[in-house]
C-alpha positions as CSV (number, residue, x, y, z in Angstrom):
1,X,0.0,0.0,0.0
2,X,1.3,3.5,-0.8
3,X,0.6,6.7,1.0
4,X,-0.3,9.8,-1.0
5,X,3.3,11.0,-0.6
6,X,5.0,7.9,-1.9
7,X,6.1,7.6,-5.4
8,X,4.8,4.7,-7.3
9,X,7.5,5.1,-10.0
10,X,10.8,3.3,-10.0
11,X,14.0,5.3,-10.6
12,X,14.2,3.7,-14.1
13,X,10.7,4.9,-15.0
14,X,11.6,8.4,-13.9
15,X,14.8,8.4,-15.9
16,X,12.9,7.2,-19.0
17,X,10.3,9.9,-18.6
18,X,13.0,12.6,-18.3
19,X,14.8,11.2,-21.4
20,X,11.5,11.2,-23.4
21,X,10.8,14.8,-22.3
22,X,14.3,16.0,-23.4
23,X,14.0,14.2,-26.7
24,X,10.7,16.0,-27.4
25,X,12.2,19.4,-26.6
26,X,13.1,21.1,-29.9
27,X,16.5,22.8,-30.0
28,X,18.8,24.5,-32.5
29,X,22.4,25.6,-32.2
30,X,24.5,27.8,-34.4
31,X,27.0,30.7,-34.5
32,X,27.0,34.3,-35.6
33,X,30.0,36.6,-36.5
34,X,30.1,39.8,-34.4
35,X,31.4,42.8,-36.3
36,X,33.8,45.4,-35.1
37,X,32.6,48.1,-32.7
38,X,29.3,46.3,-32.0
39,X,27.5,46.5,-28.7
40,X,24.4,44.5,-29.7
41,X,23.2,42.5,-32.6
42,X,20.4,40.4,-34.2
43,X,20.6,36.9,-35.4
44,X,18.0,36.4,-38.2
45,X,17.0,34.0,-41.0
46,X,16.7,30.9,-38.8
47,X,13.3,29.8,-40.0
48,X,12.8,27.5,-36.9
49,X,9.8,25.3,-36.6
50,X,9.4,26.5,-33.0
51,X,9.5,29.7,-31.0
52,X,12.5,29.6,-28.6
53,X,11.7,29.9,-24.9
54,X,15.3,29.3,-23.6
55,X,18.5,30.7,-24.9
56,X,22.1,30.0,-24.1
57,X,24.8,32.4,-25.4
58,X,28.6,32.2,-25.4
59,X,31.0,34.7,-26.9
60,X,34.3,33.4,-28.3
61,X,36.9,36.0,-27.8
62,X,40.3,36.2,-29.6
63,X,43.6,35.7,-27.8
64,X,44.3,38.9,-25.8
65,X,40.8,40.1,-26.5
66,X,38.4,41.8,-24.2
67,X,36.2,39.7,-22.0
68,X,32.7,40.3,-23.4
69,X,29.5,38.3,-22.7
70,X,26.1,38.4,-24.4
71,X,22.6,38.5,-23.0
72,X,19.5,37.7,-25.1
73,X,16.7,40.3,-25.3
74,X,13.7,38.3,-24.2
75,X,11.0,40.1,-26.2
76,X,13.0,39.5,-29.4
77,X,12.8,35.7,-29.4
78,X,11.0,34.4,-32.6
79,X,11.2,31.5,-35.1
80,X,13.2,33.9,-37.3
81,X,15.9,34.7,-34.7
82,X,16.7,36.9,-31.7
83,X,18.5,40.0,-30.6
84,X,21.3,40.2,-28.0
85,X,23.1,42.8,-26.0
86,X,26.9,42.7,-25.4
87,X,28.6,43.7,-22.2
88,X,30.9,46.0,-24.1
89,X,31.9,47.2,-27.5
90,X,33.9,44.7,-29.6
91,X,37.3,46.3,-30.5
92,X,37.6,44.3,-33.7
93,X,35.7,41.7,-35.8
94,X,37.3,38.6,-34.3
95,X,34.5,37.8,-31.9
96,X,31.9,35.1,-32.5
97,X,28.5,34.3,-30.8
98,X,27.6,30.7,-30.2
99,X,23.9,30.0,-29.3
100,X,21.6,27.2,-28.4
101,X,17.9,27.8,-28.6
102,X,15.3,25.5,-27.0
103,X,11.5,25.5,-27.2
104,X,8.9,24.0,-24.9
105,X,8.7,20.2,-24.9
106,X,6.4,18.8,-27.5
107,X,3.5,16.7,-26.5
108,X,3.0,13.2,-27.8
109,X,0.0,12.7,-30.1
């Protein structure tokens, strides 16, 4: 007999449910060149089949480059792309933005 607070799922069942949920979560990764003297930018032309709800951004900096990071602008997320704000102005064009976009988990039909 189980109490209302006891789980009736085994660890394997929970692991399987998490794996299925992650597999159903759409995602897309890519990169974007950041030009010289930029302090923000817009990634466009993605034509995604989902609207991103989660964004992870990483800025690749050149050797001896300035430490710059990027933040997505939430209201800009769309299936076509997104906008981002940099923490500083890029001194040259040797910076690159890497991104991973994720959408809400799809439901099984």
